[in-house]
N, CA, C and O of each residue as an XYZ file, in Angstrom:
672
protein
N     -23.307    -45.285   -145.051
C     -22.647    -46.017   -143.985
C     -23.693    -46.395   -142.933
O     -24.398    -45.528   -142.415
N     -23.789    -47.668   -142.625
C     -24.770    -48.110   -141.631
C     -24.328    -47.692   -140.228
O     -23.153    -47.432   -139.973
N     -25.297    -47.639   -139.342
C     -24.999    -47.234   -137.977
C     -24.713    -48.474   -137.126
O     -25.449    -49.459   -137.185
N     -23.647    -48.415   -136.342
C     -23.296    -49.574   -135.517
C     -24.244    -49.772   -134.342
O     -25.012    -48.878   -133.986
N     -24.175    -50.940   -133.759
C     -24.907    -51.273   -132.545
C     -24.008    -50.932   -131.358
O     -22.801    -51.172   -131.401
N     -24.596    -50.375   -130.300
C     -23.839    -49.958   -129.127
C     -24.339    -50.680   -127.878
O     -25.543    -50.817   -127.662
N     -23.387    -51.140   -127.058
C     -23.681    -51.731   -125.752
C     -22.881    -51.003   -124.689
O     -21.758    -50.565   -124.938
N     -23.455    -50.874   -123.514
C     -22.729    -50.362   -122.350
C     -22.630    -51.483   -121.320
O     -23.640    -52.021   -120.866
N     -21.404    -51.820   -120.965
C     -21.170    -52.793   -119.910
C     -20.736    -52.064   -118.648
O     -19.947    -51.120   -118.692
N     -21.265    -52.520   -117.532
C     -20.843    -52.006   -116.232
C     -20.264    -53.154   -115.432
O     -20.683    -54.303   -115.573
N     -19.303    -52.833   -114.597
C     -18.702    -53.839   -113.725
C     -19.403    -53.870   -112.375
O     -19.575    -54.935   -111.783
N     -19.809    -52.691   -111.888
C     -20.510    -52.584   -110.608
C     -21.714    -51.681   -110.821
O     -21.516    -50.478   -110.992
N     -22.946    -52.174   -110.824
C     -23.302    -53.596   -110.805
C     -22.982    -54.223   -112.167
O     -22.930    -53.536   -113.187
N     -22.774    -55.520   -112.156
C     -22.436    -56.241   -113.379
C     -23.666    -56.301   -114.283
O     -24.654    -56.963   -113.964
N     -23.589    -55.593   -115.425
C     -24.713    -55.578   -116.357
C     -24.234    -55.180   -117.746
O     -23.193    -54.543   -117.912
N     -25.024    -55.576   -118.737
C     -24.773    -55.193   -120.121
C     -26.089    -54.675   -120.686
O     -27.115    -55.351   -120.608
N     -26.054    -53.464   -121.259
C     -27.274    -52.830   -121.743
C     -27.101    -52.459   -123.208
O     -26.149    -51.774   -123.582
N     -28.040    -52.926   -124.035
C     -28.087    -52.525   -125.432
C     -28.641    -51.108   -125.474
O     -29.725    -50.847   -124.951
N     -27.911    -50.200   -126.089
C     -28.308    -48.787   -126.108
C     -29.198    -48.506   -127.315
O     -28.837    -47.741   -128.209
N     -30.364    -49.140   -127.319
C     -31.284    -49.039   -128.453
C     -31.853    -47.641   -128.631
O     -32.198    -47.258   -129.749
N     -31.958    -46.874   -127.556
C     -32.559    -45.546   -127.651
C     -31.546    -44.432   -127.909
O     -31.926    -43.279   -128.110
N     -30.261    -44.777   -127.905
C     -29.251    -43.765   -128.218
C     -29.281    -43.504   -129.717
O     -29.251    -44.435   -130.522
N     -29.340    -42.236   -130.078
C     -29.350    -41.850   -131.481
C     -27.924    -41.490   -131.895
O     -27.337    -40.551   -131.357
N     -27.376    -42.224   -132.835
C     -26.021    -41.951   -133.301
C     -26.087    -40.775   -134.277
O     -26.716    -40.856   -135.331
N     -25.422    -39.682   -133.899
C     -25.421    -38.477   -134.712
C     -24.249    -38.453   -135.681
O     -24.335    -37.869   -136.761
N     -23.146    -39.096   -135.284
C     -21.940    -39.097   -136.108
C     -21.078    -40.278   -135.674
O     -21.046    -40.639   -134.497
N     -20.383    -40.870   -136.633
C     -19.369    -41.856   -136.256
C     -18.337    -42.007   -137.353
O     -18.640    -41.924   -138.544
N     -17.111    -42.231   -136.918
C     -16.009    -42.580   -137.806
C     -15.096    -43.525   -137.027
O     -15.504    -44.050   -135.992
N     -13.896    -43.747   -137.492
C     -13.035    -44.723   -136.822
C     -12.394    -44.192   -135.541
O     -11.725    -44.950   -134.839
N     -12.580    -42.919   -135.220
C     -11.999    -42.343   -134.010
C     -13.024    -41.928   -132.959
O     -12.705    -41.856   -131.772
N     -14.270    -41.652   -133.400
C     -15.267    -41.221   -132.421
C     -16.688    -41.553   -132.862
O     -16.990    -41.699   -134.047
N     -17.536    -41.662   -131.861
C     -18.973    -41.840   -132.059
C     -19.656    -40.792   -131.195
O     -19.351    -40.659   -130.010
N     -20.591    -40.041   -131.798
C     -21.323    -39.011   -131.064
C     -22.795    -39.407   -131.031
O     -23.384    -39.740   -132.059
N     -23.382    -39.367   -129.830
C     -24.769    -39.797   -129.645
C     -25.590    -38.757   -128.888
O     -25.061    -37.933   -128.142
N     -26.899    -38.828   -129.108
C     -27.887    -38.129   -128.297
C     -28.635    -39.212   -127.528
O     -28.941    -40.261   -128.095
N     -28.935    -38.982   -126.255
C     -29.619    -39.989   -125.452
C     -30.494    -39.326   -124.397
O     -30.302    -38.171   -124.017
N     -31.457    -40.110   -123.948
C     -32.264    -39.742   -122.783
C     -31.902    -40.738   -121.689
O     -31.469    -41.853   -121.980
N     -32.076    -40.342   -120.436
C     -31.688    -41.209   -119.331
C     -32.408    -42.549   -119.409
O     -33.588    -42.619   -119.750
N     -31.676    -43.607   -119.087
C     -32.270    -44.948   -119.070
C     -33.248    -45.099   -117.909
O     -34.293    -45.737   -118.035
N     -32.887    -44.502   -116.785
C     -33.725    -44.548   -115.587
C     -34.044    -43.102   -115.199
O     -33.126    -42.297   -115.045
N     -35.326    -42.757   -115.037
C     -35.696    -41.371   -114.726
C     -34.942    -40.837   -113.502
O     -34.796    -41.517   -112.487
N     -34.477    -39.610   -113.638
C     -33.768    -38.937   -112.554
C     -34.430    -37.581   -112.324
O     -34.995    -36.994   -113.247
N     -34.358    -37.097   -111.106
C     -35.021    -35.829   -110.779
C     -34.349    -34.640   -111.447
O     -35.015    -33.654   -111.761
N     -33.038    -34.715   -111.671
C     -32.344    -33.565   -112.244
C     -31.935    -33.782   -113.702
O     -32.107    -32.879   -114.522
N     -31.411    -34.926   -114.036
C     -30.869    -35.205   -115.365
C     -31.945    -35.758   -116.297
O     -32.644    -36.712   -115.956
N     -32.069    -35.142   -117.489
C     -33.081    -35.580   -118.451
C     -32.473    -36.243   -119.681
O     -32.948    -37.285   -120.135
N     -31.417    -35.630   -120.216
C     -30.830    -36.139   -121.458
C     -29.414    -35.598   -121.612
O     -28.933    -34.807   -120.800
N     -28.765    -36.049   -122.675
C     -27.423    -35.553   -122.920
C     -26.899    -35.986   -124.269
O     -27.575    -36.659   -125.046
N     -25.692    -35.584   -124.514
C     -24.955    -35.939   -125.713
C     -23.623    -36.512   -125.271
O     -23.048    -36.059   -124.281
N     -23.127    -37.505   -125.998
C     -21.851    -38.120   -125.638
C     -20.961    -38.264   -126.848
O     -21.425    -38.478   -127.968
N     -19.665    -38.141   -126.598
C     -18.668    -38.403   -127.622
C     -17.737    -39.483   -127.080
O     -17.020    -39.274   -126.102
N     -17.766    -40.644   -127.736
C     -16.875    -41.750   -127.395
C     -15.588    -41.563   -128.183
O     -15.613    -41.575   -129.414
N     -14.478    -41.391   -127.506
C     -13.174    -41.299   -128.152
C     -12.602    -42.714   -128.207
O     -12.007    -43.196   -127.242
N     -12.792    -43.364   -129.340
C     -12.495    -44.783   -129.484
C     -11.024    -45.102   -129.292
O     -10.681    -46.180   -128.807
N     -10.156    -44.182   -129.663
C      -8.727    -44.439   -129.576
C      -8.085    -43.887   -128.302
O      -6.885    -44.064   -128.092
N      -8.874    -43.218   -127.446
C      -8.293    -42.598   -126.250
C      -8.814    -43.191   -124.947
O      -8.233    -42.961   -123.887
N      -9.920    -43.964   -125.016
C     -10.393    -44.639   -123.818
C     -11.225    -43.786   -122.881
O     -11.226    -44.013   -121.671
N     -11.934    -42.807   -123.426
C     -12.875    -42.090   -122.586
C     -14.056    -41.602   -123.402
O     -14.011    -41.508   -124.628
N     -15.123    -41.295   -122.663
C     -16.365    -40.765   -123.229
C     -16.646    -39.455   -122.511
O     -16.625    -39.391   -121.281
N     -16.908    -38.410   -123.290
C     -17.230    -37.114   -122.709
C     -18.698    -36.831   -123.016
O     -19.125    -36.855   -124.170
N     -19.457    -36.563   -121.957
C     -20.897    -36.328   -122.101
C     -21.254    -34.944   -121.589
O     -20.647    -34.429   -120.650
N     -22.247    -34.361   -122.224
C     -22.783    -33.062   -121.821
C     -24.184    -33.324   -121.275
O     -25.069    -33.753   -122.015
N     -24.389    -33.069   -119.984
C     -25.636    -33.378   -119.294
C     -26.556    -32.165   -119.253
O     -26.117    -31.036   -119.036
N     -27.872    -32.432   -119.471
C     -28.892    -31.389   -119.461
C     -30.011    -31.739   -118.482
O     -30.344    -32.906   -118.273
N     -30.576    -30.688   -117.892
C     -31.694    -30.842   -116.958
C     -33.006    -30.957   -117.734
O     -33.033    -30.830   -118.958
N     -34.084    -31.199   -117.002
C     -35.420    -31.267   -117.608
C     -35.836    -29.928   -118.224
O     -36.666    -29.890   -119.132
N     -35.257    -28.833   -117.727
C     -35.564    -27.512   -118.283
C     -34.578    -27.121   -119.392
O     -34.513    -25.959   -119.793
N     -33.815    -28.102   -119.879
C     -32.884    -27.938   -121.001
C     -31.673    -27.074   -120.675
O     -31.031    -26.532   -121.575
N     -31.367    -26.947   -119.406
C     -30.182    -26.194   -118.997
C     -28.978    -27.135   -118.953
O     -29.080    -28.271   -118.490
N     -27.836    -26.645   -119.444
C     -26.591    -27.395   -119.336
C     -26.212    -27.508   -117.866
O     -26.180    -26.511   -117.144
N     -25.925    -28.738   -117.427
C     -25.580    -28.968   -116.022
C     -24.061    -29.038   -115.836
O     -23.483    -28.251   -115.087
N     -23.421    -29.994   -116.530
C     -21.975    -30.190   -116.417
C     -21.530    -31.230   -117.433
O     -22.346    -31.914   -118.050
N     -20.226    -31.329   -117.588
C     -19.616    -32.375   -118.404
C     -19.358    -33.574   -117.508
O     -18.919    -33.424   -116.368
N     -19.631    -34.755   -118.024
C     -19.367    -35.986   -117.274
C     -18.504    -36.872   -118.163
O     -18.894    -37.223   -119.277
N     -17.335    -37.226   -117.658
C     -16.368    -37.980   -118.447
C     -16.156    -39.361   -117.832
O     -15.799    -39.484   -116.660
N     -16.380    -40.384   -118.631
C     -16.199    -41.773   -118.197
C     -14.909    -42.327   -118.793
O     -14.586    -42.073   -119.954
N     -14.193    -43.071   -117.997
C     -13.058    -43.834   -118.512
C     -13.641    -45.164   -118.983
O     -14.341    -45.842   -118.231
N     -13.347    -45.531   -120.230
C     -13.986    -46.712   -120.827
C     -12.960    -47.591   -121.542
O     -11.858    -47.166   -121.890
N     -13.376    -48.815   -121.737
C     -12.656    -49.754   -122.602
C     -13.591    -50.033   -123.775
O     -14.776    -50.302   -123.577
N     -13.063    -49.968   -124.984
C     -13.875    -50.164   -126.180
C     -13.475    -51.448   -126.881
O     -12.300    -51.678   -127.167
N     -14.460    -52.275   -127.151
C     -14.249    -53.474   -127.966
C     -15.167    -53.382   -129.171
O     -16.347    -53.052   -129.051
N     -14.603    -53.681   -130.334
C     -15.368    -53.596   -131.575
C     -15.429    -54.966   -132.228
O     -14.403    -55.620   -132.417
N     -16.642    -55.396   -132.574
C     -16.861    -56.656   -133.281
C     -17.224    -56.308   -134.722
O     -18.357    -55.925   -135.015
N     -16.250    -56.445   -135.612
C     -16.412    -56.015   -137.001
C     -17.532    -56.762   -137.719
O     -18.303    -56.152   -138.461
N     -17.631    -58.068   -137.509
C     -18.640    -58.868   -138.214
C     -20.057    -58.362   -137.986
O     -20.879    -58.365   -138.902
N     -20.339    -57.927   -136.763
C     -21.684    -57.454   -136.436
C     -21.766    -55.925   -136.335
O     -22.828    -55.381   -136.034
N     -20.646    -55.232   -136.585
C     -20.578    -53.774   -136.469
C     -21.122    -53.334   -135.111
O     -22.014    -52.492   -135.016
N     -20.551    -53.938   -134.058
C     -21.011    -53.697   -132.696
C     -19.869    -53.181   -131.830
O     -18.767    -53.730   -131.825
N     -20.164    -52.113   -131.099
C     -19.224    -51.569   -130.120
C     -19.727    -51.929   -128.730
O     -20.907    -51.769   -128.418
N     -18.811    -52.417   -127.906
C     -19.120    -52.695   -126.513
C     -18.217    -51.784   -125.680
O     -16.993    -51.904   -125.713
N     -18.838    -50.878   -124.941
C     -18.113    -49.933   -124.105
C     -18.224    -50.399   -122.662
O     -19.322    -50.477   -122.112
N     -17.090    -50.706   -122.053
C     -17.077    -51.109   -120.651
C     -16.652    -49.922   -119.809
O     -15.581    -49.349   -120.007
N     -17.511    -49.562   -118.864
C     -17.245    -48.462   -117.940
C     -16.179    -48.923   -116.949
O     -16.400    -49.865   -116.189
N     -15.026    -48.258   -116.959
C     -13.942    -48.620   -116.056
C     -13.982    -47.818   -114.756
O     -12.983    -47.720   -114.043
N     -15.135    -47.256   -114.463
C     -15.534    -46.730   -113.160
C     -14.987    -45.362   -112.782
O     -15.717    -44.584   -112.167
N     -13.763    -45.029   -113.108
C     -13.240    -43.704   -112.764
C     -13.922    -42.665   -113.649
O     -14.034    -42.853   -114.861
N     -14.374    -41.579   -113.047
C     -15.093    -40.540   -113.769
C     -14.551    -39.163   -113.398
O     -13.956    -38.970   -112.338
N     -14.774    -38.218   -114.296
C     -14.381    -36.830   -114.064
C     -15.585    -35.949   -114.373
O     -16.217    -36.093   -115.420
N     -15.896    -35.043   -113.463
C     -16.973    -34.076   -113.652
C     -16.338    -32.703   -113.822
O     -15.515    -32.278   -113.012
N     -16.737    -32.013   -114.897
C     -16.246    -30.661   -115.144
C     -17.453    -29.731   -115.150
O     -18.309    -29.819   -116.031
N     -17.517    -28.847   -114.173
C     -18.624    -27.899   -114.034
C     -18.457    -26.738   -115.016
O     -17.356    -26.501   -115.513
N     -19.535    -26.020   -115.294
C     -19.444    -24.889   -116.218
C     -18.379    -23.846   -115.825
O     -17.803    -23.189   -116.692
N     -18.120    -23.699   -114.511
C     -17.112    -22.736   -114.066
C     -15.692    -23.291   -114.137
O     -14.739    -22.613   -113.752
N     -15.548    -24.531   -114.632
C     -14.227    -25.142   -114.758
C     -13.825    -25.994   -113.570
O     -12.828    -26.713   -113.635
N     -14.591    -25.926   -112.477
C     -14.293    -26.759   -111.320
C     -14.316    -28.227   -111.746
O     -15.277    -28.673   -112.373
N     -13.282    -28.968   -111.417
C     -13.126    -30.355   -111.867
C     -12.979    -31.284   -110.672
O     -12.216    -31.015   -109.745
N     -13.734    -32.396   -110.715
C     -13.653    -33.405   -109.650
C     -13.469    -34.779   -110.269
O     -14.134    -35.125   -111.245
N     -12.572    -35.551   -109.702
C     -12.416    -36.962   -110.060
C     -13.254    -37.743   -109.057
O     -13.133    -37.543   -107.849
N     -14.110    -38.639   -109.564
C     -15.012    -39.380   -108.682
C     -14.942    -40.881   -108.964
O     -14.459    -41.317   -110.009
N     -15.428    -41.637   -108.019
C     -15.601    -43.091   -108.115
C     -14.305    -43.884   -108.160
O     -14.293    -45.016   -108.645
N     -13.207    -43.309   -107.662
C     -11.965    -44.083   -107.595
C     -12.097    -45.230   -106.602
O     -11.411    -46.246   -106.723
N     -12.985    -45.065   -105.615
C     -13.235    -46.154   -104.670
C     -13.844    -47.360   -105.389
O     -13.515    -48.505   -105.077
N     -14.739    -47.098   -106.356
C     -15.335    -48.191   -107.135
C     -14.282    -48.880   -107.999
O     -14.313    -50.099   -108.168
N     -13.352    -48.101   -108.545
C     -12.258    -48.675   -109.331
C     -11.425    -49.607   -108.453
O     -11.085    -50.714   -108.870
N     -11.098    -49.167   -107.246
C     -10.335    -49.998   -106.307
C     -11.135    -51.244   -105.908
O     -10.576    -52.338   -105.828
N     -12.437    -51.082   -105.657
C     -13.289    -52.227   -105.303
C     -13.303    -53.264   -106.431
O     -13.186    -54.463   -106.177
N     -13.444    -52.801   -107.667
C     -13.470    -53.717   -108.814
C     -12.154    -54.473   -108.935
O     -12.142    -55.664   -109.246
N     -11.060    -53.789   -108.691
C      -9.749    -54.445   -108.751
C      -9.615    -55.487   -107.644
O      -9.172    -56.608   -107.891
N      -9.997    -55.117   -106.429
C      -9.904    -56.028   -105.284
C     -10.803    -57.254   -105.461
O     -10.461    -58.343   -105.000
N     -11.945    -57.085   -106.125
C     -12.883    -58.199   -106.341
C     -12.527    -59.022   -107.575
O     -13.233    -59.976   -107.900
N     -11.450    -58.671   -108.263
C     -11.011    -59.426   -109.429
C     -11.790    -59.114   -110.702
O     -11.717    -59.865   -111.674
N     -12.534    -58.013   -110.700
C     -13.300    -57.627   -111.887
C     -12.424    -56.898   -112.902
O     -12.783    -56.781   -114.074
N     -11.275    -56.412   -112.444
C     -10.304    -55.742   -113.304
C      -8.938    -56.385   -113.110
O      -8.486    -56.553   -111.978
N      -8.285    -56.743   -114.195
C      -6.912    -57.255   -114.111
C      -5.974    -56.079   -113.832
O      -6.379    -54.924   -113.959
N      -4.752    -56.357   -113.461
C      -3.793    -55.280   -113.227
C      -3.532    -54.522   -114.529
O      -3.283    -53.317   -114.500
N      -3.588    -55.213   -115.669
C      -3.393    -54.556   -116.963
C      -4.540    -53.573   -117.257
O      -4.299    -52.454   -117.708
N      -5.775    -53.995   -117.001
C      -6.925    -53.107   -117.225
C      -6.914    -51.938   -116.242
O      -7.282    -50.820   -116.601
N      -6.494    -52.195   -115.012
C      -6.403    -51.128   -114.004
C      -5.358    -50.104   -114.444
O      -5.605    -48.900   -114.384
N      -4.219    -50.568   -114.877
C      -3.156    -49.681   -115.341
C      -3.617    -48.862   -116.540
O      -3.358    -47.661   -116.615
N      -4.292    -49.506   -117.464
C      -4.816    -48.837   -118.647
C      -5.829    -47.754   -118.249
O      -5.782    -46.641   -118.772
N      -6.728    -48.072   -117.340
C      -7.730    -47.109   -116.874
C      -7.060    -45.891   -116.247
O      -7.473    -44.758   -116.493
N      -6.035    -46.119   -115.443
C      -5.353    -44.998   -114.794
C      -4.611    -44.129   -115.810
O      -4.576    -42.906   -115.672
N      -4.028    -44.748   -116.815
C      -3.331    -43.972   -117.866
C      -4.336    -43.147   -118.682
O      -4.059    -42.001   -119.039
N      -5.496    -43.734   -118.974
C      -6.538    -43.008   -119.708
C      -7.062    -41.843   -118.871
O      -7.307    -40.756   -119.395
N      -7.231    -42.071   -117.576
C      -7.653    -41.008   -116.670
C      -6.613    -39.889   -116.655
O      -6.967    -38.711   -116.691
N      -5.344    -40.252   -116.601
C      -4.282    -39.251   -116.616
C      -4.292    -38.460   -117.922
O      -4.117    -37.242   -117.905
N      -4.494    -39.138   -119.054
C      -4.555    -38.469   -120.357
C      -5.671    -37.421   -120.356
O      -5.467    -36.289   -120.793
N      -6.842    -37.803   -119.868
C      -7.972    -36.879   -119.806
C      -7.672    -35.709   -118.868
O      -7.910    -34.554   -119.221
N      -7.155    -36.002   -117.686
C      -6.863    -34.933   -116.721
C      -5.790    -33.978   -117.245
O      -5.875    -32.771   -117.020
N      -4.786    -34.508   -117.938
C      -3.759    -33.635   -118.512
C      -4.375    -32.674   -119.522
O      -3.996    -31.504   -119.577
N      -5.318    -33.158   -120.319
C      -6.001    -32.279   -121.278
C      -6.775    -31.188   -120.542
O      -6.747    -30.025   -120.943
N      -7.461    -31.561   -119.470
C      -8.237    -30.583   -118.694
C      -7.303    -29.573   -118.034
O      -7.538    -28.368   -118.129
N      -6.248    -30.041   -117.367
C      -5.354    -29.159   -116.622
C      -4.517    -28.262   -117.528
O      -4.061    -27.200   -117.104
N      -4.316    -28.683   -118.761
C      -3.508    -27.882   -119.701
C      -4.379    -27.065   -120.652
O      -3.929    -26.647   -121.719
N      -5.634    -26.842   -120.249
C      -6.572    -26.031   -121.025
C      -6.785    -26.555   -122.443
O      -6.924    -25.778   -123.388
N      -6.810    -27.893   -122.582
C      -7.091    -28.496   -123.883
C      -8.433    -29.230   -123.873
O      -8.755    -29.943   -124.824
N      -9.205    -29.064   -122.821
C     -10.497    -29.746   -122.731
C     -11.423    -29.288   -123.849
O     -12.175    -30.085   -124.409
N     -11.364    -27.998   -124.171
C     -12.218    -27.467   -125.229
C     -11.956    -28.161   -126.567
O     -12.880    -28.340   -127.360
N     -10.716    -28.550   -126.823
C     -10.417    -29.251   -128.081
C     -11.086    -30.626   -128.102
O     -11.386    -31.151   -129.174
N     -11.320    -31.209   -126.930
C     -12.021    -32.492   -126.839
C     -13.533    -32.308   -126.967
O     -14.221    -33.163   -127.525
N     -14.043    -31.203   -126.455
C     -15.494    -30.990   -126.478
C     -15.964    -30.344   -127.787
O     -17.154    -30.389   -128.102
N     -15.057    -29.754   -128.540
C     -15.445    -29.039   -129.764
C     -16.200    -29.913   -130.769
O     -17.230    -29.474   -131.281
N     -15.730    -31.149   -131.078
C     -16.510    -31.961   -132.034
C     -17.926    -32.245   -131.539
O     -18.869    -32.280   -132.330
N     -18.072    -32.445   -130.251
C     -19.389    -32.698   -129.662
C     -20.253    -31.441   -129.748
O     -21.425    -31.520   -130.117
N     -19.692    -30.297   -129.414
C     -20.456    -29.050   -129.469
C     -20.901    -28.740   -130.898
O     -22.020    -28.273   -131.108
N     -20.042    -28.995   -131.873
C     -20.421    -28.768   -133.274
C     -21.573    -29.675   -133.677
O     -22.498    -29.244   -134.365
N     -21.516    -30.931   -133.248
C     -22.572    -31.877   -133.586
C     -23.879    -31.524   -132.884
O     -24.954    -31.674   -133.464
N     -23.793    -31.057   -131.640
C     -24.986    -30.627   -130.910
C     -25.653    -29.464   -131.641
O     -26.870    -29.461   -131.825
N     -24.862    -28.481   -132.055
C     -25.410    -27.314   -132.763
C     -26.107    -27.751   -134.043
O     -27.193    -27.262   -134.353
N     -25.498    -28.660   -134.784
C     -26.098    -29.145   -136.033
C     -27.394    -29.909   -135.755
O     -28.401    -29.707   -136.433
N     -27.359    -30.784   -134.756
C     -28.526    -31.595   -134.411
C     -29.692    -30.712   -133.951
O     -30.827    -30.891   -134.393
N     -29.401    -29.761   -133.060
C     -30.472    -28.902   -132.543
C     -31.024    -27.994   -133.628
O     -32.212    -27.671   -133.614
N     -30.199    -27.584   -134.553
C     -30.676    -26.784   -135.685
C     -31.648    -27.598   -136.547
O     -32.690    -27.090   -136.963
N     -31.308    -28.836   -136.806
C     -32.191    -29.719   -137.581
C     -33.492    -29.981   -136.831
O     -34.552    -30.055   -137.452
N     -33.429    -30.124   -135.508
C     -34.622    -30.370   -134.702
C     -35.571    -29.174   -134.752
O     -36.789    -29.351   -134.777
N     -35.025    -27.963   -134.765
C     -35.846    -26.764   -134.814
C     -36.547    -26.613   -136.159
O     -37.658    -26.090   -136.237
N     -35.889    -27.075   -137.208
C     -36.454    -26.979   -138.555
C     -37.535    -28.040   -138.798
O     -38.407    -27.874   -139.651
N     -37.457    -29.133   -138.027
C     -38.404    -30.249   -138.234
C     -39.781    -29.943   -137.697
O     -40.681    -30.777   -137.795
């Protein structure tokens, strides 16, 4: 099975980035799991792993520091478009995000950016409604202690990938 092409679209700032350096570790019709390094150097964040839930409208990422310490989970609300002819996924960041710390502390962030995008006409009312429902779906999983069921496929893939890296 060939590996698809991945793009990340942002609304604020308006940009589209081909994710050429993301390594696809696994993909099927419901999820894509990747390993990546930061696009722009950051003082704390070095790399991470992400699981795109194609049918649920969010991406869950595990962030690591330069010293390889787990920092936190970062969850993006996304819209996924798939172009079958070119086997290309375009993920549009719908701005609302959720951070889950190792101790379970959870914060919803960037709702102001979601409101700004809506006010500026970058999001239709249908896309705004969809983003809020996807955010609610994710938060319900977190609040009902089902977050681990979402992170389990990613954790399994990370363990397999890191095991292969150690053997190489």
